[in-house]
C-alpha positions as CSV (number, residue, x, y, z in Angstrom):
1,M,97.9,83.7,167.7
2,K,100.3,80.8,168.5
3,T,100.0,77.3,167.0
4,A,100.5,73.9,168.5
5,F,100.9,70.7,166.6
6,V,99.4,67.7,168.5
7,F,99.5,64.0,168.0
8,P,97.1,61.2,169.0
9,G,97.7,58.0,171.0
10,Q,96.6,54.5,170.9
11,G,93.0,53.8,169.8
12,A,92.8,55.9,166.7
13,Q,94.2,53.2,164.3
14,Y,92.2,51.8,161.3
15,I,92.9,49.5,158.4
16,G,94.1,51.5,155.4
17,M,95.7,54.2,157.5
18,A,98.5,56.3,155.9
19,T,97.9,54.6,152.5
20,D,97.6,57.8,150.5
21,F,100.7,59.3,152.1
22,L,102.7,56.2,151.3
23,Q,101.5,56.2,147.7
24,S,102.6,59.8,147.3
25,N,106.0,59.6,149.0
26,P,108.6,56.9,148.2
27,N,110.8,58.0,151.1
28,L,108.0,57.1,153.5
29,L,107.7,53.7,151.9
30,Q,111.4,53.1,152.3
31,I,111.3,54.0,156.0
32,L,108.4,51.6,156.6
33,D,110.1,48.8,154.6
34,S,113.3,49.3,156.6
35,F,111.3,49.1,159.9
36,D,109.8,45.8,158.8
37,S,113.1,44.5,157.7
38,D,114.9,45.5,160.9
39,H,112.2,44.3,163.3
40,N,111.1,41.2,161.3
41,T,107.5,42.5,161.2
42,N,104.9,43.1,158.6
43,L,103.7,46.5,159.8
44,K,103.1,47.8,156.2
45,Q,100.8,44.9,155.4
46,V,98.9,45.1,158.7
47,M,98.3,48.8,158.3
48,S,97.0,48.5,154.8
49,E,95.2,45.1,154.9
50,G,94.8,44.1,158.5
51,P,93.6,41.9,160.0
52,E,92.2,44.2,162.6
53,E,93.2,41.8,165.4
54,S,96.8,42.3,164.5
55,L,96.5,46.1,164.1
56,K,95.0,46.2,167.7
57,Q,98.1,44.5,169.1
58,T,100.0,47.2,171.0
59,S,103.4,46.5,169.4
60,F,101.8,47.1,166.0
61,T,99.4,49.9,167.0
62,Q,102.0,52.2,168.4
63,P,104.4,52.3,165.4
64,A,101.4,52.4,163.0
65,I,99.9,55.6,164.7
66,L,103.3,57.2,164.9
67,F,104.0,56.5,161.3
68,H,100.7,57.9,160.2
69,S,101.2,61.0,162.3
70,I,104.7,61.8,160.9
71,A,103.6,61.0,157.4
72,A,100.8,63.6,157.7
73,L,103.2,66.1,159.3
74,T,105.7,65.6,156.5
75,R,103.1,66.3,153.8
76,F,101.9,69.4,155.7
77,K,105.4,70.8,156.1
78,A,106.0,70.4,152.4
79,H,103.0,72.6,151.6
80,S,102.7,75.0,154.5
81,K,104.8,77.7,156.1
82,V,103.0,77.3,159.5
83,Q,105.5,76.7,162.3
84,P,104.4,75.4,165.7
85,D,105.2,77.2,169.0
86,F,104.6,74.0,171.0
87,V,104.2,70.3,170.2
88,A,102.4,67.8,172.4
89,G,101.1,64.3,172.1
90,H,98.7,62.1,174.0
91,S,100.6,59.2,175.7
92,L,102.1,57.4,172.7
93,G,101.6,60.6,170.7
94,E,104.4,62.2,172.7
95,F,106.9,60.2,170.7
96,S,105.4,61.7,167.5
97,A,105.9,65.1,169.1
98,L,109.5,64.2,169.8
99,V,110.1,63.7,166.0
100,A,108.3,67.0,165.3
101,S,110.5,68.8,167.7
102,G,113.7,67.4,166.4
103,M,114.5,65.5,169.5
104,L,114.4,62.0,168.0
105,S,114.8,60.6,164.4
106,F,111.8,59.1,162.7
107,S,113.3,55.7,162.5
108,D,114.5,55.7,166.2
109,A,111.0,56.8,167.3
110,L,109.4,53.9,165.4
111,H,111.8,51.5,167.0
112,L,111.1,52.9,170.5
113,V,107.3,52.7,170.3
114,H,107.5,49.2,168.9
115,K,109.5,48.2,171.9
116,R,107.4,50.3,174.2
117,G,104.3,48.3,173.0
118,E,106.0,45.0,173.6
119,F,107.2,46.1,177.1
120,M,103.8,47.4,178.1
121,I,102.2,44.0,177.4
122,K,105.1,41.8,178.7
123,A,105.4,43.8,182.0
124,N,101.9,42.6,183.2
125,A,101.7,39.2,181.7
126,G,99.2,36.9,183.4
127,V,97.7,39.5,185.8
128,P,94.0,40.4,185.3
129,F,93.6,44.0,184.4
130,A,91.2,46.5,182.9
131,M,90.8,50.1,181.7
132,S,87.6,52.1,181.4
133,A,86.6,55.6,180.4
134,I,84.4,57.4,182.9
135,I,82.2,59.9,181.1
136,G,80.1,62.6,182.7
137,L,82.0,63.0,186.0
138,E,84.5,65.7,186.9
139,A,88.1,64.5,187.3
140,A,88.1,65.1,191.1
141,A,85.1,62.8,191.5
142,V,86.8,60.1,189.5
143,I,89.9,60.3,191.7
144,E,87.7,60.0,194.7
145,V,85.9,57.0,193.2
146,C,89.3,55.3,192.6
147,N,90.4,56.0,196.2
148,E,87.2,54.4,197.5
149,A,87.5,51.4,195.2
150,S,91.1,50.7,196.0
151,A,90.2,48.2,198.7
152,A,89.0,45.9,195.9
153,G,92.3,46.3,194.0
154,L,94.7,48.8,192.5
155,V,92.8,51.4,190.4
156,Q,93.9,54.9,189.3
157,A,92.8,57.8,187.2
158,V,95.3,57.8,184.4
159,N,94.1,59.8,181.3
160,F,92.6,63.2,182.0
161,N,91.2,63.6,178.5
162,T,88.5,66.3,179.1
163,P,86.9,68.0,182.1
164,I,84.3,65.2,182.1
165,Q,86.1,62.2,180.5
166,T,88.7,60.4,182.6
167,V,90.2,57.0,181.9
168,I,90.9,54.6,184.9
169,S,93.3,51.7,184.9
170,G,94.5,49.0,187.2
171,S,93.5,45.5,188.4
172,A,90.3,44.0,187.0
173,E,88.7,44.0,190.4
174,G,89.7,47.6,191.2
175,V,88.5,49.0,187.9
176,A,85.2,47.1,188.1
177,A,84.6,48.4,191.6
178,A,85.4,52.0,190.6
179,G,83.1,51.7,187.6
180,E,80.2,50.8,189.8
181,L,80.9,53.6,192.2
182,A,81.2,56.0,189.3
183,K,77.7,55.0,188.1
184,A,76.3,55.5,191.6
185,K,77.8,59.0,191.7
186,G,76.1,60.0,188.4
187,A,78.5,59.0,185.6
188,K,76.7,59.1,182.3
189,R,78.7,56.1,181.0
190,V,81.4,53.7,182.0
191,L,83.0,52.4,178.9
192,P,85.4,49.4,179.1
193,L,88.4,49.8,176.8
194,V,90.0,47.0,174.8
195,V,93.7,47.3,175.8
196,G,96.7,45.1,176.3
197,G,97.6,46.1,179.8
198,P,96.9,48.3,182.8
199,F,98.6,51.3,181.1
200,H,100.0,54.2,183.1
201,T,99.9,52.4,186.4
202,P,102.6,50.9,188.7
203,L,101.4,47.4,187.5
204,I,103.6,47.8,184.5
205,A,106.6,49.4,186.3
206,Q,109.0,47.0,184.7
207,A,108.1,48.4,181.3
208,S,109.4,51.8,182.5
209,L,112.8,50.3,183.3
210,W,113.0,48.4,180.1
211,L,112.1,51.4,178.0
212,Y,114.6,53.6,179.8
213,E,117.4,51.1,179.0
214,E,116.2,51.0,175.3
215,M,116.2,54.8,175.1
216,K,119.8,55.1,176.6
217,A,121.1,53.4,173.5
218,L,119.6,56.1,171.2
219,T,120.5,59.8,170.6
220,F,118.2,62.4,172.1
221,H,118.8,65.9,170.8
222,D,117.6,69.2,172.3
223,G,114.4,70.2,170.6
224,S,113.9,73.2,168.3
225,I,110.3,73.3,169.6
226,P,109.3,72.7,173.2
227,I,107.2,69.7,174.0
228,V,104.5,70.1,176.6
229,S,104.9,66.9,178.6
230,N,102.1,64.6,179.7
231,L,104.0,64.1,182.9
232,D,103.8,67.6,184.3
233,A,102.1,69.7,181.6
234,L,105.2,71.9,181.3
235,P,107.4,72.6,178.2
236,C,110.6,70.8,177.7
237,A,113.3,71.3,175.0
238,D,116.0,69.4,176.8
239,G,116.4,66.0,175.1
240,L,117.9,64.1,178.1
241,L,115.3,65.6,180.4
242,Q,112.5,64.5,178.1
243,R,114.0,61.0,178.0
244,E,113.6,60.9,181.8
245,K,110.0,62.1,181.5
246,L,109.1,59.5,178.9
247,A,110.3,56.7,181.2
248,K,108.1,58.0,183.9
249,Q,105.2,58.7,181.6
250,I,104.5,55.0,181.0
251,I,103.5,54.5,184.6
252,S,102.1,58.0,185.3
253,P,98.8,59.8,184.5
254,V,98.4,61.6,181.1
255,R,97.6,65.1,182.1
256,W,96.1,66.1,178.7
257,V,93.6,68.7,180.0
258,A,96.5,70.5,181.8
259,C,98.7,70.3,178.7
260,V,96.0,72.0,176.6
261,E,95.3,74.6,179.2
262,F,99.0,75.4,179.6
263,M,99.3,76.0,175.8
264,I,96.2,78.1,175.7
265,A,97.4,80.2,178.7
266,N,100.6,80.7,176.8
267,G,99.0,82.1,173.7
268,V,98.0,79.1,171.6
269,G,94.7,79.7,169.8
270,R,95.1,77.1,167.0
271,F,95.7,73.4,167.3
272,I,96.6,71.2,164.3
273,E,96.3,67.4,164.9
274,F,98.3,65.0,162.8
275,G,97.3,61.4,162.6
276,P,94.5,58.9,162.2
277,Q,91.0,60.2,162.9
278,K,90.1,63.3,165.0
279,V,90.4,62.1,168.5
280,L,92.4,65.1,170.0
281,T,90.5,67.8,168.1
282,G,87.3,66.6,169.8
283,M,89.0,66.5,173.2
284,I,90.4,70.0,172.8
285,K,87.1,71.5,171.8
286,N,85.6,69.9,175.0
287,I,88.4,71.6,177.0
288,N,88.0,75.0,175.3
289,K,85.4,75.9,172.7
290,D,87.1,79.1,171.7
291,V,90.2,77.8,170.1
292,E,90.6,76.8,166.4
293,V,91.2,73.1,165.8
294,F,92.2,71.3,162.6
295,S,92.8,67.6,161.9
296,I,95.0,66.0,159.2
297,D,94.3,62.4,158.6
298,K,94.5,62.2,154.8
299,I,96.1,64.1,152.0
300,E,93.0,66.0,151.2
301,D,93.0,67.3,154.8
302,V,96.4,68.8,154.1
303,D,95.1,70.9,151.2
304,A,92.0,72.0,153.2
305,V,94.1,73.1,156.2
306,V,96.7,74.8,154.1
307,S,94.0,76.8,152.3
308,I,92.9,78.2,155.7
309,T,96.1,78.5,157.7
310,G,98.6,79.3,154.9
């Protein structure tokens, strides 16, 4: 049975995240202090104390989640011999997967996601937008709803999270119209999301260009473990190719269902999630109930998972 390491995206953050990992590892504390010094931020304080309004800001949220994910992974690797056959991340989580694969250094990844968060907000400044999760409709029906609603404004299916949970994104008018159509077609719930922009749509196309320029200044290595990319649900171990995919990912749908199904079709029967909360383990179980899923959010989770997996 093969194993995949997976990493969550934006939305899983909470005040106090990664505190136990920081207390147990001075090297992690040094990395976080260096990040704050280099970027003139107070990420360490916001992660540990809040306020929640600051932690929800995309430029804070993204490095916070990546930091927590890699802190959990570092602890696990120090206590376990389990090696992944694939790594994957959901949207922002793909940058954590880059670190896990050896494609990008921890500090460079923190820098990139901080800038990514800034770019995603700045690219759509002043334009009304929205994102909503459509629950209880199959993906094909959600795509159809978005096509029908497009007369009201741009709206697209952007996060294919489970077979019956798809996130839509775009203009405020387009998303509102699509939400009403989804309810009419039998959606169990239309849940508006608190976000800083119309993520994964052409409305933030400038962010893709800015991010690509930022990435060109950094070193991308070929990975020791293939990443299953959000963009095409295919494995990639080529660092420069993955850099191209990351630039496109910011304005393209996150094909999470297809990523998980690819890994399962290629022998993965065990998924270990590293990062705050248990968002991806829940999604994966809703995609395939037969696989094993584990989640590592805190230090005690490491001990529990190691006792089972070795």
